[in-house]
C-alpha positions as CSV (number, residue, x, y, z in Angstrom):
1,A,-57.0,240.7,-30.0
2,W,-59.8,238.0,-30.4
3,R,-62.7,240.4,-30.3
4,V,-60.5,242.5,-33.0
5,V,-60.4,239.2,-35.3
6,A,-64.2,239.1,-35.1
7,K,-64.7,242.5,-36.0
8,F,-62.5,241.9,-39.3
9,A,-64.8,238.9,-39.7
10,A,-68.1,240.8,-39.4
11,D,-67.1,243.8,-41.5
12,G,-66.2,241.9,-44.2
13,Q,-62.4,242.0,-44.1
14,L,-61.5,238.2,-43.8
15,S,-62.3,235.7,-46.7
16,L,-64.0,232.2,-45.8
17,N,-60.8,230.5,-46.0
18,Q,-59.4,233.1,-43.3
19,K,-62.7,232.6,-41.1
20,K,-62.1,228.6,-41.0
21,T,-58.3,229.3,-40.1
22,W,-59.5,231.6,-37.0
23,E,-62.2,229.7,-36.3
24,G,-59.8,226.7,-35.5
25,A,-57.3,228.4,-34.0
26,A,-60.0,229.9,-31.5
27,W,-61.2,226.1,-30.7
28,R,-57.6,225.1,-30.2
29,L,-56.9,227.6,-28.0
30,C,-59.3,229.0,-25.8
31,G,-62.7,226.7,-27.0
32,E,-62.1,223.9,-24.6
33,R,-61.4,226.2,-21.7
34,A,-63.6,229.1,-22.6
35,P,-66.4,227.6,-24.7
36,D,-68.5,230.8,-23.9
37,F,-66.0,233.0,-25.0
38,Y,-65.4,231.0,-28.4
39,L,-69.2,231.3,-29.2
40,E,-68.9,234.6,-28.5
41,I,-65.8,235.1,-30.8
42,L,-67.5,232.6,-33.5
43,G,-70.8,234.6,-33.7
44,P,-69.6,237.7,-35.8
45,M,-67.7,235.1,-38.0
46,L,-70.5,233.1,-39.0
47,K,-72.7,235.2,-39.4
48,S,-70.7,237.1,-41.9
49,I,-71.0,234.6,-44.2
50,A,-73.0,235.2,-46.6
51,D,-73.8,231.5,-48.3
52,I,-76.4,230.4,-45.6
53,K,-75.9,226.8,-46.1
54,E,-72.0,227.4,-45.3
55,Q,-72.7,229.4,-42.5
56,N,-75.1,226.3,-41.4
57,R,-72.2,224.1,-41.9
58,F,-70.1,226.1,-39.5
59,W,-72.8,226.3,-36.8
60,N,-73.3,222.8,-36.8
61,A,-69.9,221.9,-36.1
62,A,-69.9,224.4,-33.6
63,F,-73.4,222.5,-32.7
64,K,-71.9,219.0,-32.5
65,R,-68.8,220.2,-30.0
66,F,-71.2,221.0,-27.2
67,A,-74.5,218.6,-28.0
68,D,-73.5,216.5,-25.1
69,T,-71.2,218.5,-23.1
70,R,-72.8,222.4,-22.9
71,P,-76.6,221.7,-23.5
72,D,-77.1,225.5,-22.9
73,L,-74.4,226.8,-25.4
74,A,-75.9,223.9,-28.0
75,A,-79.1,225.0,-27.4
76,S,-78.2,228.9,-27.8
77,I,-76.9,227.7,-31.3
78,R,-79.6,226.1,-32.4
79,M,-81.4,229.4,-31.4
80,V,-79.2,231.0,-33.4
81,Q,-79.6,228.8,-36.4
82,A,-83.3,229.0,-36.2
83,Q,-83.0,233.2,-36.4
84,M,-80.7,232.7,-39.5
85,W,-83.2,230.4,-41.2
86,L,-86.3,232.8,-40.6
87,D,-83.9,235.5,-41.9
88,A,-83.2,233.5,-44.8
89,N,-87.0,232.9,-45.4
90,E,-86.7,229.6,-44.3
91,P,-89.3,228.9,-42.0
92,N,-89.2,225.2,-42.3
93,S,-85.7,224.9,-41.3
94,A,-86.1,227.5,-38.4
95,G,-88.8,225.3,-36.9
96,Q,-87.0,222.3,-37.1
97,C,-84.1,224.1,-34.4
98,Y,-87.1,225.2,-32.5
99,D,-88.0,221.2,-32.1
100,D,-84.7,220.3,-31.6
101,V,-84.4,222.7,-28.6
102,I,-87.9,221.8,-27.6
103,N,-87.2,218.3,-27.6
104,R,-83.7,218.0,-26.4
105,Y,-82.9,221.1,-24.4
106,A,-86.3,221.7,-22.4
107,N,-83.7,222.0,-19.3
108,A,-80.9,223.5,-20.5
109,G,-81.9,227.1,-19.6
110,P,-84.9,229.7,-21.0
111,F,-84.2,228.7,-24.7
112,V,-87.3,226.4,-24.5
113,V,-89.7,229.3,-23.9
114,T,-88.4,231.3,-26.5
115,A,-88.3,228.1,-28.8
116,L,-92.0,227.3,-28.4
117,R,-93.2,231.1,-28.5
118,K,-91.1,231.6,-31.8
119,G,-92.6,228.1,-33.3
120,E,-96.3,229.2,-31.8
121,Q,-96.0,232.4,-33.9
122,M,-94.9,230.3,-37.0
123,V,-98.0,228.1,-36.8
124,R,-100.3,231.1,-36.2
125,T,-99.0,232.8,-39.1
126,N,-99.1,229.8,-41.7
127,N,-102.4,227.9,-40.6
128,G,-103.3,228.8,-37.2
129,D,-103.8,225.1,-36.4
130,V,-103.9,225.5,-32.5
131,R,-103.7,222.2,-31.8
132,R,-100.3,222.1,-33.0
133,I,-99.4,224.5,-30.8
134,V,-101.1,222.9,-27.9
135,E,-99.0,219.9,-28.4
136,A,-95.8,221.3,-28.9
137,Y,-96.2,222.9,-25.1
138,E,-97.6,219.5,-23.9
139,N,-94.4,217.8,-24.9
140,A,-92.0,220.6,-24.4
141,W,-93.5,220.8,-20.4
142,A,-93.9,216.6,-20.1
143,K,-89.7,216.9,-21.0
144,I,-89.1,219.5,-18.3
145,D,-87.8,218.4,-14.6
146,K,-90.2,219.8,-11.8
147,P,-88.3,222.1,-9.1
148,Q,-87.7,220.3,-6.0
149,D,-87.4,221.9,-2.6
150,M,-87.4,225.8,-4.1
151,A,-89.0,228.8,-2.7
152,P,-92.1,229.7,-4.6
153,E,-90.8,232.8,-6.2
154,F,-87.6,231.1,-7.4
155,A,-89.9,228.0,-9.0
156,R,-91.9,230.7,-10.6
157,Q,-88.8,231.5,-12.9
158,S,-88.0,227.8,-13.7
159,N,-89.1,226.4,-17.3
160,Y,-91.3,223.9,-15.6
161,Y,-93.8,226.8,-14.2
162,R,-93.3,229.2,-17.1
163,V,-94.0,226.6,-19.8
164,G,-96.7,225.4,-17.3
165,K,-98.0,228.6,-17.3
166,L,-98.3,229.1,-21.3
167,Y,-99.3,225.5,-21.4
168,A,-102.5,226.4,-19.3
169,Q,-103.6,229.3,-21.3
170,K,-103.3,227.0,-24.8
171,L,-105.6,224.6,-23.1
172,D,-108.3,227.4,-22.2
173,E,-107.7,228.4,-25.7
174,V,-109.1,225.2,-27.0
175,G,-111.6,224.5,-24.1
176,R,-109.7,222.0,-22.0
177,S,-110.3,224.1,-19.4
178,S,-110.0,221.0,-16.8
179,D,-106.8,220.0,-18.1
180,A,-105.6,223.6,-17.9
181,A,-106.7,223.4,-14.2
182,K,-104.8,220.6,-13.3
183,V,-101.3,221.9,-15.3
184,R,-102.0,225.4,-12.9
185,A,-102.6,222.7,-9.8
186,A,-98.9,221.2,-10.8
187,I,-97.2,224.8,-10.9
188,G,-99.1,225.8,-8.0
189,E,-101.0,228.7,-9.5
190,T,-104.4,229.4,-9.9
191,K,-106.3,230.6,-12.9
192,A,-106.1,234.0,-11.5
193,G,-102.9,233.8,-11.1
194,K,-102.5,233.5,-7.4
């Protein structure tokens, strides 16, 4: 039944007030017990709101519900908001969302890697200041917990390894090869990727 409501919303068959009502009902009936499902239902409803500022208000309300209790969901909401702002040709607002993921949710799942790459793409498109890109990777990598007691094949899937590897590449790009070598040593990799 919830998916039918979400489809009605996505197809433009619900007014803004009806969407507000259904969102409230979804939160009361399943939001706290099944937050992943709540967001699955909420997404199509919110994406169908044409007024970007109104849509953003809804996303911010959902974000506040999870900011402290489910960092993975909070980060996923910020990533949706970033894409929403990019689609609306508002790169500064999108960048703020990516920065929030990098600064607050570096350990909350794979979102930080995407946020860094999207942020890098925006910088390269706008002014190409590679130093800002290096600083973003450095900042993110410093916030990420290093995996403990983990087999190397699993550690390579961690944010620590993945961001560290990208960070080392950016350091090489700006001629800081000795710093890149230190990062590679910390993640257990040589420049050749061995």
